[in-house]
C-alpha positions in Angstrom: 27.7 2.0 -19.9 24.3 0.3 -20.5 21.7 2.8 -21.1 18.1 2.2 -19.8 14.6 2.6 -21.3 13.3 5.9 -20.3 10.3 4.5 -18.4 10.6 5.0 -14.6 8.7 5.5 -11.5 9.7 8.6 -9.3 9.2 8.5 -5.5 9.1 11.5 -3.5 10.5 10.8 -0.1 9.6 14.4 1.1 6.0 13.6 0.4 6.3 10.5 2.3 7.5 12.3 5.4 4.8 15.0 4.9 2.0 12.4 4.9 3.5 10.7 8.0 3.5 13.9 9.9 -0.1 14.6 9.0 -1.0 11.2 10.5 1.0 12.3 13.5 -0.8 15.4 13.8 -4.1 13.7 13.9 -2.7 11.1 16.2 -1.1 13.4 18.8 2.3 12.9 20.4 1.5 9.8 22.5 0.2 7.1 20.4 2.4 5.0 18.2 2.5 4.8 14.4 2.7 1.4 12.7 3.6 2.2 9.0 2.3 -0.4 6.7 4.8 -1.1 4.2 3.6 -4.7 2.9 3.7 -5.4 -0.7 6.9 -3.5 -1.5 5.5 -0.6 0.4 2.4 -0.9 -2.1 4.8 -0.7 -5.0 6.9 2.3 -3.8 9.9 0.2 -2.7 9.7 -1.0 0.8 13.4 -0.7 1.9 14.0 3.0 0.9 10.5 3.9 1.9 10.7 2.1 5.5 14.2 3.8 6.1 12.7 7.2 5.1 9.7 6.8 7.4 12.0 5.3 10.3 14.0 8.6 10.0 10.7 10.8 10.1 9.5 9.0 13.4 7.5 5.8 12.4 7.5 3.9 15.7 6.8 0.3 13.9 6.3 -1.4 10.6 3.6 -3.6 9.3 4.3 -6.3 6.6 2.1 -9.0 5.2 4.7 -12.0 5.1 7.8 -13.2 6.7 10.2 -12.6 3.7 9.0 -8.9 3.6 10.1 -8.6 7.2 13.6 -10.1 6.4 14.1 -7.7 3.3 13.4 -4.7 5.9 15.8 -6.1 8.3 18.5 -6.8 5.7 18.0 -3.1 4.5 18.8 -1.8 8.0 15.3 -1.1 9.6 15.8 -1.6 13.2 12.2 -0.7 14.6 9.9 -3.4 15.5 8.3 -5.3 12.7 4.9 -6.8 12.7 4.1 -9.5 10.4 0.3 -8.9 9.8 -0.2 -11.9 7.8 1.2 -14.4 10.4 3.9 -17.2 9.4 3.7 -20.6 7.6 5.2 -23.9 8.7 8.8 -23.8 8.7 9.3 -19.9 9.2 9.2 -20.1 12.9 13.1 -19.8 13.4 13.2 -16.9 10.7 11.0 -14.9 13.0 13.7 -15.3 15.8 16.6 -14.8 13.6 15.3 -11.6 12.2 13.4 -10.3 15.4 10.0 -10.2 13.6 6.6 -10.2 15.8 4.0 -12.3 14.2 0.3 -12.0 14.6 -1.3 -15.1 15.8 -4.7 -16.1 14.7 -4.9 -20.0 15.1 -3.5 -22.3 17.9 -1.5 -24.5 15.7 0.8 -21.6 14.8 1.2 -20.7 18.3 2.1 -24.1 19.4 4.7 -24.4 16.6 6.1 -21.0 17.6 6.1 -22.0 21.3 8.4 -25.1 20.5 10.8 -23.2 18.8 10.9 -20.4 21.3 11.4 -22.9 23.9 14.2 -24.8 22.1 15.9 -21.3 21.8 15.4 -20.2 25.4 13.5 -17.2 24.7 10.2 -15.7 25.4 8.9 -14.3 22.0 6.3 -11.7 21.6 3.3 -11.7 19.5 0.0 -9.8 18.6 -3.4 -11.5 19.0 -5.7 -11.1 15.9 -9.3 -10.9 16.5 -11.8 -11.2 13.7 -14.7 -8.7 14.8 -16.5 -8.6 11.5 -14.0 -8.7 8.8 -14.5 -12.5 8.2 -11.0 -12.9 7.2 -8.1 -13.9 9.7 -8.5 -13.9 13.2 -10.0 -15.6 16.3 -13.7 -15.3 16.5 -14.8 -13.6 19.7 -16.7 -16.7 20.9 -13.7 -18.7 20.4 -11.7 -16.5 23.0 -13.0 -18.3 26.2 -11.3 -21.5 25.3 -8.3 -20.0 23.2 -7.1 -17.5 26.0 -6.3 -20.4 28.7 -4.4 -22.2 26.0 -2.4 -19.2 25.0 -1.7 -18.4 28.6 -0.4 -21.9 29.1 2.4 -21.3 26.5 5.2 -20.2 28.6 7.6 -19.2 25.8 5.3 -16.7 24.1 4.1 -13.3 25.3 1.0 -11.4 24.3 2.3 -7.8 23.5 -0.6 -6.6 21.4 -4.0 -7.1 20.4 -5.5 -6.0 16.9 -8.6 -6.3 14.5 -9.4 -4.9 11.2 -12.5 -3.0 10.1 -14.4 -4.0 7.2 -16.0 -0.9 6.2 -13.8 2.0 7.6 -13.7 3.6 4.2 -17.5 4.2 4.7 -17.3 6.1 8.1 -21.2 6.4 8.6 -21.8 2.7 8.1 -23.1 1.3 11.4 -21.2 -1.9 11.2 -18.0 0.1 12.0 -19.4 1.3 15.5 -20.4 -2.4 16.3 -17.0 -3.6 15.5 -15.4 -0.9 17.8 -17.7 -1.9 20.6 -17.1 -5.7 20.1 -13.3 -4.8 20.2 -13.6 -2.9 23.4 -15.2 -5.9 25.1 -12.6 -8.3 23.7 -9.8 -5.9 25.1 -11.5 -6.2 28.6 -11.7 -9.9 28.1 -8.0 -10.4 27.3 -7.0 -8.3 30.3 -9.4 -10.3 32.7 -7.8 -13.4 31.4 -4.4 -12.1 32.8 -2.9 -10.6 29.6 -1.2 -7.1 29.6 -1.0 -6.0 26.0 1.2 -3.0 25.5 -0.1 -2.3 22.0 -3.8 -2.1 21.1 -4.7 -1.2 17.4 -7.6 -1.1 15.2 -7.4 1.8 12.9 -6.2 1.9 9.2 -5.8 5.2 7.1 -9.6 5.6 6.9 -10.2 5.2 10.6 -7.2 7.7 11.6 -9.0 10.5 9.8 -12.7 9.7 10.8 -12.7 8.3 14.2 -11.3 8.7 17.7 -10.8 5.4 19.4 -9.2 6.1 22.8 -8.7 2.6 23.8 -6.2 2.1 20.8 -2.6 3.5 21.3 -1.4 2.5 17.8 -2.5 3.2 14.5 -1.8 1.5 11.0 -1.7 4.0 8.1 -1.1 2.7 4.8 -2.6 4.2 1.7 -2.4 7.6 3.4 1.4 7.5 3.5 1.3 7.2 -0.1 -0.8 10.2 -0.7 -3.9 8.7 -1.8 -7.3 9.1 -0.2 -8.7 6.0 1.5 -11.9 6.3 -0.6 -14.1 8.8 -2.3 -15.6 10.0 1.0 -12.3 11.5 1.9 -11.7 13.2 -1.4 -10.5 16.8 -0.9 -10.5 16.6 2.8 -7.0 15.5 3.6 -3.8 17.3 3.2 -1.8 14.4 1.5 0.8 14.6 -1.0 1.1 12.2 -3.8 4.4 10.1 -3.6 4.5 8.1 -6.8 4.8 9.5 -10.3 5.0 7.2 -13.4 6.9 8.6 -16.4 8.2 7.7 -19.7 9.3 9.6 -23.1 8.2 9.8 -26.7 10.1 7.2 -28.6 8.6 7.9 -32.1 6.3 10.2 -33.7 4.2 9.1 -36.8 2.1 11.3 -39.1 -0.9 9.2 -40.2 -3.8 10.1 -42.7 -7.4 10.2 -41.7 -9.0 6.6 -41.4 -5.8 5.0 -40.0 -6.3 2.2 -37.4 -4.1 2.3 -34.3 -2.7 -0.7 -32.4 -4.1 -4.2 -32.1 -7.7 -4.8 -33.3 -7.7 -1.1 -34.9 -10.1 -0.3 -31.8 -9.1 3.4 -32.6 -9.2 5.3 -35.8 -8.1 8.6 -36.5 -10.7 10.8 -37.8 -8.4 13.3 -39.5 -4.7 13.6 -40.2 -3.1 13.1 -36.9 0.3 12.7 -35.1 0.6 9.6 -33.1 3.4 9.1 -30.3 4.7 5.7 -29.5 5.5 5.6 -25.8 7.7 2.6 -24.4 5.4 1.5 -21.6 2.8 -1.2 -21.6 0.6 -3.5 -19.5 3.7 -5.5 -18.4 4.8 -2.3 -16.7 1.6 -2.0 -15.0 -0.2 0.4 -17.2 -3.7 -1.3 -17.4 -4.9 -2.7 -20.7 -8.3 -1.3 -19.6 -7.0 2.1 -20.3 -7.3 1.5 -23.8 -9.0 4.3 -25.5 -10.0 5.6 -22.1 -6.6 6.7 -20.7 -4.9 10.2 -20.8 -1.3 11.1 -20.4 0.4 14.4 -19.9 2.8 15.9 -22.5 4.2 19.3 -22.2 1.5 20.0 -19.4 -1.3 19.1 -21.7 -3.7 16.1 -21.8 -3.5 13.6 -24.6 -5.6 10.5 -25.2 -4.3 6.8 -25.4 -5.1 5.9 -28.9 -6.0 2.1 -29.3 -5.1 -1.1 -27.6 -2.6 -0.7 -24.6 0.0 -3.5 -25.7 2.5 -5.5 -23.3 5.3 -2.7 -23.9 3.8 0.1 -25.8 1.2 2.7 -25.6 0.2 5.1 -28.7 -1.0 8.6 -27.8 -2.6 11.0 -29.9 -0.6 14.3 -29.7 -2.0 16.2 -32.6 -3.2 19.0 -30.4 0.0 19.7 -28.6 2.1 22.3 -30.1 5.9 21.5 -30.5 5.7 18.0 -29.4 8.9 16.2 -30.2 10.7 12.6 -29.9 12.2 12.6 -26.4 9.4 14.7 -24.6 8.4 13.4 -21.2 5.1 11.7 -20.9 3.5 11.7 -17.5 1.2 8.6 -16.8 0.6 9.3 -13.2 1.6 12.4 -11.5 1.9 16.1 -12.3 3.3 18.1 -15.3 2.9 21.7 -14.8 -0.7 22.8 -14.2 -2.1 19.4 -14.9 -2.1 16.2 -12.9 -3.3 12.6 -13.2 -3.9 11.0 -9.8 -4.1 7.5 -8.7 -7.8 7.8 -7.8 -8.6 9.3 -11.3 -6.7 6.2 -13.0 -8.6 3.9 -10.7 -11.8 5.2 -11.4 -11.4 4.5 -15.2 -10.5 1.0 -14.7 -12.9 0.2 -11.9 -10.3 -0.3 -9.1 -8.8 1.3 -6.3 -5.6 3.5 -5.8 -4.1 0.7 -3.8 -4.0 -1.7 -6.7 -2.9 1.1 -9.2 0.3 1.4 -7.0 0.9 -2.3 -6.5 0.6 -3.2 -10.0 3.5 -1.2 -11.2 5.9 -3.8 -12.4 9.3 -4.6 -10.8 10.9 -4.2 -14.3 10.1 -0.2 -13.9 13.0 1.4 -12.0 12.3 3.4 -8.9 14.1 6.5 -8.7 14.0 8.3 -5.3 13.8 12.1 -4.9 14.4 13.9 -1.7 
């Protein structure tokens, strides 16, 4: 039987359930949870994660593209799936075949879907996306006076939901957020006045869930919180969330080198004294950022050890001189906990100038995911 490289990602499904229950506690028993599992569940593996969330009580799922929705259906997910990024010409029939609910934010897409739904003899649901200040996708508020009558004329489409997206929810005190919420409230009234009866009203992402109450909304869209990371530094230490992803490998080779030896491409790291260098089979092709060159740390035997030299495509070198008893085969934790030490996605993101979302999403598909429960 073929063995495998000892580099893998571990996904803790119990932590996923815990985090969903934290959202439920904040939301209360009445509202709905639309679990965001786009981008392969932020790199965690959408099919397994979605099934775990479904069993734990997620009411709906959110994906970015039609292909992601089809993957969930093929995995056995039966809850409603909202395609947050809409759909493209030629994908209309796939929406119907796989029972996917699109977000609509342009009339051309609405008319194409109307045509396919009419030919199939069905009335298809959609959620109306409004741009209240994100500056991305969505109908502008001033367009609604002409858009809503045109949508009402589409007899084979049914407006089941209205949503928008907050641009600065990660910074709760920012005044723009309150302005967007007030505008969204006015739009909901406008939509209802136009004769629509949306069942699902949603605006809040992870940051909003834990910082604001918006009583007009009956659906929330947790994303990053489900995966155990805080939405921003503002929430550091405030939330009872459990990390879900651990990223690990093992020492493949140990090499004793004399003082002055250069390590890896460009010799950007030189040992100042006789040292023990570990070669670990993981690199930027696996999602271990090249920006962690001479900045990253890993955990070996519960102790921190620095990345030595340039991160390669398939390897990193680690200075393990200070770790007693270190040996080939020892586990190396790149992200996650080892004994009393832990490296979080937020720590890693801070070193490379990004956010935890990107850390998770960048873990390569060539790294196998192992699910623990």
